[in-house]
C-alpha positions in Angstrom: -48.9 29.5 -15.8 -45.5 30.9 -15.1 -43.9 27.5 -16.2 -45.8 27.7 -19.4 -44.5 31.2 -20.1 -40.9 30.1 -19.3 -41.3 27.0 -21.4 -42.6 29.0 -24.4 -39.6 31.5 -24.0 -37.4 28.5 -24.7 -39.6 26.6 -27.2 -40.4 29.5 -29.6 -36.8 30.6 -30.2 -35.7 26.9 -30.5 -38.6 26.3 -33.0 -37.5 29.4 -35.0 -33.9 28.2 -35.0 -34.9 24.7 -36.0 -37.1 26.0 -38.8 -34.3 28.2 -40.1 -31.9 25.3 -40.1 -34.5 23.2 -42.0 -34.7 26.0 -44.7 -30.9 26.2 -44.9 -30.4 22.4 -45.2 -33.3 22.2 -47.7 -31.8 24.9 -49.8 -28.4 23.3 -49.7 -29.8 19.9 -50.7 -31.8 21.4 -53.6 -28.7 23.1 -54.9 -26.7 19.9 -54.7 -29.4 18.0 -56.5 -29.5 20.6 -59.2 -25.7 20.4 -59.5 -25.8 16.6 -59.8 -28.6 16.8 -62.4 -26.5 19.3 -64.4 -23.5 17.0 -64.2 -25.5 14.0 -65.4 -27.0 16.1 -68.2 -23.6 17.3 -69.3 -22.2 13.8 -69.3 -25.2 12.6 -71.3 -24.7 15.4 -73.8 -21.1 14.4 -74.2 -22.2 10.9 -75.0 -25.2 11.6 -77.1 -23.9 14.6 -79.1 -21.4 12.6 -81.2 -24.0 9.9 -81.8 -26.5 12.5 -83.0 -24.0 14.2 -85.3 -23.1 10.8 -86.7 -26.8 10.0 -87.3 -27.3 13.2 -89.2 -24.2 12.5 -91.3 -25.5 9.0 -92.1 -28.9 10.3 -93.1 -27.3 12.9 -95.3 -25.2 10.3 -96.9 -28.3 8.0 -97.3 -30.2 10.8 -99.1 -27.2 11.5 -101.3 -26.8 7.9 -102.2 -30.4 7.3 -103.1 -30.7 10.5 -105.3 -31.4 9.3 -108.8 -28.2 10.9 -110.2 -26.0 9.0 -107.8 -28.1 5.8 -107.8 -28.1 5.5 -111.6 -24.4 6.3 -112.0 -23.4 3.9 -109.3 -25.5 0.9 -110.2 -26.1 1.0 -114.0 -23.5 -0.9 -116.1 -25.6 -0.6 -119.3 -26.2 -4.3 -119.6 -29.4 -4.6 -117.5 -32.9 -4.8 -118.8 -35.3 -2.1 -117.4 -36.9 -4.7 -115.0 -33.5 -5.9 -113.8 -32.3 -2.4 -113.2 -35.5 -1.5 -111.4 -35.1 -4.5 -109.0 -31.4 -3.6 -108.4 -32.3 0.0 -107.6 -35.2 -0.9 -105.3 -33.0 -3.5 -103.5 -30.2 -0.9 -103.1 -32.7 1.7 -101.7 -34.2 -0.7 -99.2 -30.8 -2.0 -98.1 -29.6 1.6 -97.6 -32.7 2.5 -95.7 -32.6 -0.6 -93.5 -29.0 0.1 -92.7 -29.9 3.6 -91.5 -33.4 3.2 -90.0 -32.0 3.3 -86.4 -30.8 6.9 -86.9 -34.4 8.1 -86.5 -33.9 7.9 -82.8 -31.6 11.0 -82.9 -33.8 13.0 -85.3 -37.0 15.0 -85.0 -40.2 13.2 -86.2 -40.7 15.8 -88.9 -37.2 15.4 -90.4 -37.5 11.6 -90.3 -40.9 11.7 -91.9 -39.4 13.8 -94.8 -36.6 11.2 -95.1 -39.2 8.4 -95.4 -41.3 10.3 -97.8 -38.3 11.0 -100.0 -37.4 7.3 -100.1 -41.0 6.2 -100.8 -41.4 8.9 -103.5 -38.3 7.6 -105.2 -39.5 4.0 -105.1 -42.8 5.2 -106.7 -41.0 7.1 -109.4 -38.8 4.1 -110.3 -41.9 1.9 -110.4 -43.8 4.3 -112.5 -40.9 4.9 -114.9 -40.5 1.2 -115.4 -44.3 0.7 -115.9 -44.3 3.2 -118.7 -41.5 1.4 -120.7 -41.7 -1.3 -123.3 -40.9 -4.9 -122.3 -37.6 -4.9 -124.2 -36.4 -1.6 -122.6 -32.9 -1.4 -121.2 -31.6 0.0 -118.0 -30.5 3.1 -119.9 -34.0 3.7 -121.0 -35.2 3.4 -117.4 -32.5 5.8 -116.3 -33.5 8.3 -119.0 -37.2 8.0 -118.0 -36.3 8.3 -114.3 -34.3 11.5 -114.9 -37.1 13.0 -116.9 -39.6 12.3 -114.1 -37.2 13.7 -111.5 -36.6 16.9 -113.5 -40.3 17.4 -114.1 -41.1 17.6 -110.4 -41.6 21.0 -108.9 -40.2 19.9 -105.5 -37.5 17.2 -105.2 -38.4 15.3 -102.0 -34.8 14.1 -101.5 -33.5 17.7 -101.7 -36.3 18.9 -99.4 -35.4 16.2 -96.8 -31.7 16.9 -97.1 -32.4 20.6 -96.6 -34.5 19.9 -93.5 -31.9 17.6 -92.0 -29.2 20.2 -92.5 -31.4 22.9 -91.0 -32.1 20.7 -88.0 -28.4 20.2 -87.6 -27.7 23.9 -87.7 -30.5 24.7 -85.3 -29.5 22.0 -82.8 -25.8 22.6 -82.8 
């Protein structure tokens, strides 16, 4: 029995020291792991941040380029029929969209949905404006009809999307 008491006098303090060392080492390793994760996160931010900003810039440019004012001025030379001009505008919108579609990776789902909605609304407006014109209408007639439709809307989807993208940039950065 005496051996058991002597053995426990040695074993209990040794166990307490061992447990204390375990806690110290665990705490140290946890802090090191957090430090490494923070370093990885900071490096990731350094890499991703410029890409995100560039994506937002490209989407803002996309929205500006497809706005009816800019689209018509840039593409209409006054010699197209309404149907030709319709096809030219639709092709330009689709090409711009396809060129920028990968930018959605860097944006919130809500902002990207507004960008898509703005594009689709513009396509519908162009098609409806063309449908309402006579067969011999010119590209200028289509431009005029498109402007009238755009001005008659209570909310401009392109401006709404552009505002949301800008707000997201401000909130994120």
